[in-house]
N, C-alpha and C positions, 0 to 999 in steps of 0.2 A: 405508673403503669397505664398505657393507653388501652383503648377498647380492644384492639386485636390481641394484645398480650394477655389481657384479662380473660377474653373468651377462650384463648388457647390454654389457659391455666387449668381449666376444668379437666378432670380425668377422661381420657379417651377423645378429647376434642381435636378435630382436624379442620383445616381451612380448605374450602373448595369453591370454585366459581359456580354461581347460580344466576342464570340470565345475565351474565357479564359483570356481576358484582360479587365481592367476597362474601361467602357464607361460612358459618361455623356449625359443625355437626358433631354429635356424639351418638354412638350406636346407629349411625346411618340417618339420623333425623336432624333437620335444621333447628337450631335453637336461637340463632341470632344471625343478622346479616347487616353488612355495611352497604350504604348506597354506592353506586358506581363511582361517584366522585369522593367517596369516603367522608362526606360532610355530615351525614346522619347515620343512625343505626336503628335497626329494628330488633326487638327482643320479644320472644314469645312468652306471654304471661297469662296467668289465669285472670278472669274478670276481677277477682278480689285484688290481685296485685296491680292490675291496670288502674283501678280506682285509687288504691293507696299511692301509687307513683304520681298520678296527676294531682291528688290532694296534697301530698307531701312535697312535691317538687314541681309546682305549677309553672315555673319559669323554664324548666328543663324538659318536661315531658308533655306529650300531647298524644291522644289516641290516634291511631292510623285511620284515615278516612275509609269507610266501608268495611272495616274489620272489627270495630269496637264491640266486644261481647259476642262476636260470632266465632264459631270454630274455625281455626286457621289450618287445621290438619289433625290427624289422630293424636290424642293426648295433649292438645294445647287449645287454648280458648281465646287467643287474641294477641295483639302486639301493640307496642307503643314506640314512639321514636322521639329523640330529643328535639326540642324546638331549636330552630336556627336563631342565632343571636346576631 
């Protein structure tokens, strides 16, 4: 299953463009976004899950510059994106 299929497997998830890139929403709120070239993805995560992802998958996850631990919008606390290989 690729990232898009996984994101759309969540109940109520829909895909819409956001600043020219595919975004995934549920209940009208973005929870994930692919880069415009679809080479990386952003996922909204709590600070705890950000730290866990980077500690558990250091070769795959990196905090997004300027957003680590900062609120990214109502009900979310940050994002992380896969490292480019």
